[in-house]
C-alpha positions in Angstrom: 34.7 200.3 -24.5 35.8 204.4 -23.4 34.3 206.6 -25.8 36.5 209.9 -26.2 34.7 211.3 -29.6 31.6 210.4 -31.2 29.7 211.1 -34.5 26.0 211.1 -34.6 24.4 210.9 -38.0 20.8 212.3 -38.3 21.0 214.0 -34.8 18.5 216.7 -35.4 15.8 213.6 -35.8 13.0 212.2 -33.7 15.7 208.9 -32.0 18.8 210.8 -32.6 18.3 214.5 -31.0 16.9 212.3 -27.3 20.0 210.2 -27.9 22.5 213.3 -28.4 21.0 214.8 -25.6 21.1 212.0 -23.1 24.5 210.9 -23.7 25.9 214.3 -23.0 24.3 213.9 -19.7 25.2 210.5 -19.3 28.8 210.7 -20.2 30.7 214.4 -18.8 33.7 213.4 -20.7 32.2 212.5 -24.3 32.1 215.1 -27.3 30.0 214.9 -29.7 29.8 215.7 -33.3 26.2 215.8 -34.9 26.1 215.5 -39.4 22.8 215.9 -40.1 21.2 217.1 -43.3 18.3 219.0 -41.9 15.2 217.7 -44.3 12.0 218.0 -43.1 12.3 215.9 -40.2 15.8 217.0 -39.0 15.7 220.5 -36.6 18.3 222.4 -35.1 15.5 223.4 -32.5 15.3 220.0 -31.6 18.8 220.3 -29.8 18.7 224.0 -28.8 18.8 223.5 -25.3 22.5 221.7 -25.7 23.9 223.9 -28.8 26.0 226.0 -26.7 27.6 222.9 -24.9 31.3 223.0 -25.5 30.9 219.0 -26.1 28.8 219.1 -28.9 29.3 220.7 -32.6 27.3 221.1 -35.3 27.8 219.8 -39.1 25.2 220.3 -41.5 25.6 217.6 -44.4 24.6 214.8 -46.1 25.6 211.2 -45.4 26.0 210.0 -49.4 28.4 212.8 -49.7 32.1 211.7 -48.8 33.6 214.7 -48.0 31.0 215.8 -45.7 31.5 212.7 -43.9 35.1 212.7 -44.0 35.4 216.0 -42.3 33.1 215.4 -39.6 34.0 211.8 -39.0 37.9 213.2 -38.2 39.1 211.9 -34.4 36.0 210.3 -33.8 36.4 206.9 -32.1 33.1 205.5 -33.0 29.8 206.1 -35.2 25.7 205.9 -34.3 24.0 206.1 -37.4 21.0 207.4 -37.0 20.3 209.5 -40.5 17.5 207.3 -42.8 14.2 208.3 -44.7 11.9 206.8 -42.2 8.4 206.9 -43.1 6.6 204.3 -44.6 4.1 206.3 -46.6 6.5 208.2 -48.2 8.5 205.4 -49.7 5.7 203.6 -51.2 4.8 207.1 -52.8 8.8 207.7 -53.8 11.4 205.3 -53.2 14.4 207.2 -54.7 15.3 209.0 -51.6 15.0 205.9 -49.2 17.5 203.9 -51.7 19.7 206.7 -52.1 19.9 207.8 -47.8 19.4 204.2 -46.5 21.7 202.1 -48.9 24.5 204.5 -50.7 24.5 206.7 -47.4 25.2 203.7 -45.2 28.3 202.8 -47.7 29.6 206.2 -47.7 29.4 206.4 -44.1 31.4 202.9 -43.8 33.9 203.2 -46.0 35.0 206.8 -44.5 35.0 204.7 -40.5 37.6 202.0 -42.6 39.6 204.4 -44.0 39.7 206.2 -40.6 39.9 203.1 -38.5 37.0 203.8 -36.3 36.4 201.7 -33.1 32.8 201.1 -33.1 30.5 201.4 -35.9 26.6 201.3 -34.9 23.6 200.8 -37.6 20.5 201.5 -36.5 17.9 199.6 -37.8 14.0 198.6 -37.6 11.6 195.3 -36.7 10.3 196.2 -39.9 13.3 194.5 -41.8 11.5 190.9 -40.2 8.4 191.8 -42.5 4.3 190.5 -40.9 5.0 188.4 -38.1 1.7 185.8 -37.9 3.3 183.9 -34.5 6.1 183.9 -31.5 8.6 186.7 -31.7 11.6 188.0 -34.5 14.6 186.9 -33.4 18.2 188.4 -34.5 18.2 185.0 -36.5 15.3 185.0 -38.3 15.3 185.7 -42.1 14.8 189.2 -43.1 11.7 189.8 -45.3 11.2 193.2 -46.1 7.7 194.3 -47.4 8.3 197.9 -48.3 10.6 199.9 -49.6 11.8 201.7 -46.4 12.1 198.0 -45.0 13.9 197.0 -47.9 16.3 199.8 -48.1 16.7 199.4 -44.0 17.7 195.9 -44.8 20.1 196.7 -47.2 21.6 198.9 -44.7 21.8 196.6 -41.9 23.4 193.7 -44.6 26.2 196.2 -46.4 27.2 197.2 -42.5 27.2 193.2 -41.2 29.2 192.6 -45.2 32.1 195.3 -44.0 32.2 193.0 -40.5 32.7 189.4 -42.4 35.0 191.3 -45.4 37.5 193.9 -43.5 36.6 192.9 -39.8 35.3 196.4 -39.3 33.9 196.8 -35.4 30.4 197.2 -36.7 26.8 196.2 -34.8 23.2 196.9 -35.9 20.3 197.4 -33.7 16.6 197.0 -34.4 14.2 198.3 -32.5 10.4 198.6 -32.8 8.4 201.5 -33.0 9.7 204.4 -31.1 7.6 207.3 -29.5 8.2 209.9 -27.3 9.3 214.2 -27.5 10.2 215.4 -30.3 8.7 213.0 -33.0 8.1 214.5 -36.5 4.1 214.5 -36.6 3.9 212.3 -39.6 4.2 209.2 -37.8 0.9 207.5 -35.8 1.2 208.9 -32.2 2.2 212.8 -32.9 -0.2 212.5 -36.0 -2.8 211.3 -34.1 -2.3 213.8 -30.5 -1.8 217.1 -33.0 -4.7 216.3 -35.3 -6.8 215.8 -32.3 -5.6 219.0 -30.0 -6.6 221.0 -33.4 -10.2 219.2 -33.3 -9.3 217.2 -36.4 -10.6 213.7 -36.6 -7.4 210.5 -36.7 -7.3 208.4 -40.0 -7.0 204.8 -38.6 -5.7 202.4 -41.6 -8.1 199.5 -42.5 -9.7 197.6 -39.8 -7.7 199.5 -37.0 -6.1 195.5 -36.2 -2.8 195.8 -37.2 -0.5 195.6 -34.0 3.0 197.3 -33.4 5.2 197.1 -30.3 5.9 200.4 -28.8 9.2 201.1 -27.4 10.0 204.7 -25.5 12.6 206.5 -27.1 15.0 206.9 -23.6 14.8 203.1 -23.3 15.8 202.9 -27.0 18.7 205.4 -26.4 19.7 203.7 -23.7 19.9 200.3 -24.8 21.7 201.8 -27.9 24.3 203.2 -25.9 24.8 199.6 -24.0 25.6 198.1 -27.0 28.1 201.2 -28.4 30.2 200.5 -25.2 29.7 196.7 -24.4 28.1 195.3 -28.2 30.0 192.0 -29.6 31.0 193.1 -33.0 29.5 192.0 -35.7 26.1 191.5 -34.1 22.7 192.3 -33.6 20.4 193.2 -31.2 16.8 193.3 -31.4 15.1 196.2 -28.8 11.4 195.8 -28.3 9.5 197.4 -26.1 6.9 194.3 -24.8 4.4 196.5 -25.7 2.4 194.9 -28.1 -1.3 196.8 -29.0 -3.8 197.1 -32.1 -3.4 200.1 -33.8 -7.5 201.0 -33.0 -6.6 200.1 -28.9 -3.7 203.1 -29.2 -6.2 205.3 -30.7 -8.7 204.8 -28.4 -6.2 205.2 -25.3 -5.3 208.3 -26.9 -9.0 209.6 -27.1 -9.6 208.6 -23.4 -6.2 210.8 -22.1 -7.5 213.7 -23.9 -11.4 212.6 -22.9 -12.8 213.0 -26.6 -15.0 210.0 -27.5 -14.8 207.2 -30.6 -16.4 210.0 -33.0 -12.9 211.3 -33.5 -11.6 207.9 -35.5 -12.3 208.3 -39.0 -11.2 204.8 -41.1 -9.4 204.8 -44.0 -8.3 202.7 -47.1 -5.6 200.6 -45.9 -2.1 201.2 -46.3 -0.5 199.3 -49.5 1.2 196.0 -48.3 0.3 196.9 -44.5 2.0 194.5 -42.6 -0.2 193.1 -39.8 2.3 192.6 -36.9 5.7 193.0 -35.7 6.7 191.6 -32.8 10.7 191.0 -31.8 12.6 188.9 -28.8 14.5 191.4 -26.7 16.0 187.9 -24.8 19.3 188.4 -26.3 20.2 191.9 -25.2 18.8 191.1 -22.2 21.2 188.0 -21.1 23.9 189.7 -22.8 23.8 193.4 -22.2 21.5 193.3 -19.1 19.0 195.7 -20.7 15.2 195.9 -20.4 12.7 198.8 -20.9 12.6 200.8 -17.7 9.7 202.8 -18.5 6.2 201.8 -17.9 4.2 201.9 -21.4 0.8 204.4 -20.3 3.2 206.8 -18.1 5.4 207.2 -21.1 2.5 207.4 -23.3 0.8 210.1 -21.1 4.3 211.8 -20.7 4.1 211.9 -24.6 0.4 213.2 -24.6 1.7 216.1 -22.3 4.7 217.2 -24.1 2.8 217.8 -27.1 0.0 219.4 -25.4 2.5 222.0 -24.0 4.6 222.7 -26.9 2.2 223.7 -29.8 4.9 225.8 -31.1 7.2 223.0 -31.8 4.7 221.3 -34.1 2.3 223.5 -35.6 4.4 224.8 -37.8 5.6 221.6 -38.9 1.5 220.7 -39.7 1.3 223.9 -41.6 
């Protein structure tokens, strides 16, 4: 597929800003329109280095607003939807905004994409829709079993997108990635929260016994995978994107402490999250076989680079934490 003009929603957020930057660099003739509401986790500063690029345009708007979407999508041949409320803890406290953005917002985007005849629509999902996985790894054919309001809303968005493929023959793909980490991640998620706490001399809050397992994926590897799905993925398909780095939360915490030269006394165990999934695990065999994708970045190297970035960019995260 030849891309000319791409609408990226939520491009000022963590994964979105890394994707925009990477796509502009990788495709010299690609134009990108970035539609972002600029909620607490979306920041113009995340793309300050490309804001004057003639192939990049920022539009402030809400994916739940049909007029905003219609104007931003005009003349775009493809759409990648990163826009979402994504923090599980926040969804447990108040689920309303998650249902609105992660489900209704997807419907608004799909309707406009159908009207404008876009050539490819990528719905960005999450491994959390599969629920807690005791044994083995989740495949694209597995039933979805979301266990918190965030993952339930994301699952709804995925199903809606796939229904537009089946009902209207819309060229839709869904990607589901494991836990992303890297530069520009808002300091409410585990790795940046722990890093910034420790840099400030504060302890890190580990849920329960710390034995919950997550698979970690470097954000730039995820961006490469999404680019491949956009250009070469078969429509109507789901593609899992896993990092292949399953680590217990307590083990990851100790890795971060070691990198910073700190001891285990900086760990503070706290009451476990409600409905806390024990383990997520994705099988990436499908995208490896069909599209030839594999993560390129070694986990410890990527973690080291991420730690160094947060150490050297306190001006980026200090104001957010305050």
